[in-house]
Structure formats: structure tokens, C-alpha cells
Steps between C-alpha positions, in 0.01 A plus 500: 500500500504520885243217513738284284784571733295412807372183338854405406623562858218290647560218250872512578440478879263209457748313273783553739321302771627171350856629526592460134436851350249751403524579130228265388275631780563858381399413146193311620401784723521760223315277254224422734459865591474598131247216440295603800485859379315386193311191619340644820333805342374277209361248743323781685350633175388155387351417840315825510363440157391148587330628822321774308381256233369264774336782689323651194384156367374401843299829541355457146370148588328636819322768293374264231 
């Protein structure tokens, strides 16, 4: 909840730079924060799994 408020505030401040308003920036900030909370951990898990697969297959080829 606090993360959403901070993301909304940051998006609002960025959108106000053009002098027109900040509502769209607030919405974009909150949505990007919510997406990042799910995408970044998933990317870390997928990247870790890919690294582990590569490491284990490479070590198997060296043994054989």
C-alpha cells in the first residue's frame, strides 16, 4: 500500500514536468510498480533456473 502511494507520487511528479497535470503519471506509476513487483521476481527465478541448467549441463559434458 505504501509502495503504491510512493509510486503514484513519483509518477505524478514526473508527469507534472510537462506542465499539464499529473493524473496519468500517477496511474502509470502505480501500474508499473504493481507490474514490477510480479515481473522482477519471476525474471530472477527464470534467470536462476536457466543459469543452473546451463551450469549442470556444462559440468556433465566435462565429465563425459
